[in-house]
Structures are given as structure tokens and as C-alpha cells.
C-alpha positions, -999 to 999 in steps of 0.1 A, spaced: 600 80 -49 599 97 -15 604 77 17 568 82 29 554 70 -5 577 39 -4 566 31 32 529 34 22 534 13 -9 553 -14 10 528 -17 38 498 -13 16 488 20 31 466 44 12 483 75 -1 467 108 6 465 119 -30 453 86 -45 428 61 -30 423 80 3 409 111 -15 372 106 -20 351 137 -24 316 135 -8 321 105 14 300 121 41 263 119 41 243 151 43 233 146 79 268 137 90 283 166 72 258 190 88 266 176 123 303 178 117 301 214 105 280 223 136 305 205 158 335 223 142 318 257 147 307 249 183 327 272 205 319 252 237 331 218 223 366 206 232 393 217 208 403 182 199 368 174 189 364 204 167 398 197 150 386 161 142 353 174 128 370 201 108 395 176 93 367 153 81 348 182 65 380 192 47 385 156 35 350 155 23 356 187 3 384 169 -16 414 179 4 441 152 7 450 140 42 484 155 37 469 190 29 445 188 59 474 178 82 495 207 70 466 231 75 459 218 110 496 214 120 492 176 124 506 144 110 488 130 79 486 96 96 465 112 124 441 125 98 438 91 82 432 75 116 405 100 124 388 91 91 391 54 98 376 60 133 347 79 117 341 51 92 340 25 120 322 44 147 307 75 132 305 108 150 303 90 183 338 76 176 352 111 170 338 126 202 347 98 226 381 94 240 378 61 258 415 51 255 417 42 292 442 18 306 440 -19 307 418 -39 330 432 -50 363 451 -83 364 437 -90 399 402 -103 406 381 -85 432 389 -112 458 426 -108 451 424 -70 454 407 -75 488 435 -98 499 460 -73 488 443 -46 508 445 -68 539 481 -76 533 491 -40 529 472 -28 559 484 -56 581 521 -57 571 528 -21 559 553 -31 533 582 -7 529 582 -6 491 563 -15 459 589 -42 454 577 -60 485 541 -56 473 551 -69 438 569 -99 453 539 -108 475 515 -106 445 538 -129 425 541 -154 454 504 -154 462 488 -151 428 515 -159 403 511 -125 386 541 -103 378 539 -66 376 568 -56 355 568 -19 363 569 1 395 544 25 379 519 -3 373 521 -13 410 518 23 421 487 28 399 472 -4 413 478 7 449 464 42 441 433 28 425 427 7 456 431 39 477 462 26 495 486 54 503 523 54 512 538 79 535 575 78 541 581 71 578 597 98 599 629 90 617 627 86 654 659 89 674 669 59 694 674 78 727 645 100 736 651 130 757 622 134 782 630 171 788 627 179 751 595 160 748 579 178 777 589 211 762 571 204 730 
């Protein structure tokens, strides 16, 4: 038994060549819409690939064969089919895999804006420490804090170094 087949058997997954293969699982209307979508030259490539994969599955191809033809992984094909079964064509055409919701409430975000604009913290570490102290929330990654600050339209510009002793003659020449 191949490793992939053992994995599927152990975790109760469906094998491409056995239970997953069902000819004619699409209704006539869905099949017509998917074929039109697959042939649509203006549709995004990833949408047409999904539509094409489902039509091929409906024709009796195994997920493994469809994946090989489209240069994809067979798990991707299975996931597309499950997505179609749950959400229909709308599920195939939507890519709403956005990030998580903000941990801060609107009032907390407003307080953060006030803090940043009044104190001008030197790093995201300072901002993270303030959020933890004030609200008890811990942002574990710098990128998460950076994304939060960016979403709140707070920008960081590295300060320019100013020499301690200013030369009045050089300043007047500028």
C-alpha cells in the first residue's frame, strides 16, 4: 500500500479512485454554468481552474487524474469539490479568506490612536507593551502589530539624526 493510500485509510479520507469518484454529481444547470465559467476568457484563472476541475470530476475523472492534468495537488481538487458541495458555485468564485477580526474594540482602537499620536512610540514593541498593559491583550508577532497600525492608518517614519551642535553658517547657506 502506498503512503498516500495509508494516510487516507488511517484518517478516513476518501480515495480518489473509490468513493470520491461519482459520475454525474452535478445538476444540469450547475454543469452548464461551470462549463461557461471554465470557457469564460474574462474570468480569473483560479476560478476557471476550479470550474474545469469540477466538470472533469463530473465526467468521471478521479481527483488524482484531474490534479495531474491541472498540475495541482489532489487534495486541492477534493477541497474544491467539498467547497462546491457546501456553498455551490458561489463558493468556488468567492475568495473570502481574509484575516482574523481585530482583537481590539473600536473604543480601544481610538485609545491606541490617541496614545500613538501623543507619545510617538519608538517601536512596535512599545505599542505592544502599552496594549498589553492597558487592555490585557498580547500581540505575539511584530507583523500583527504592524498590520494593526497600518489598518488604523498610523505610519512610522524613522527619525532623521540631528547633530548636537548646529552650525548657523551652514544653516543659513541652505
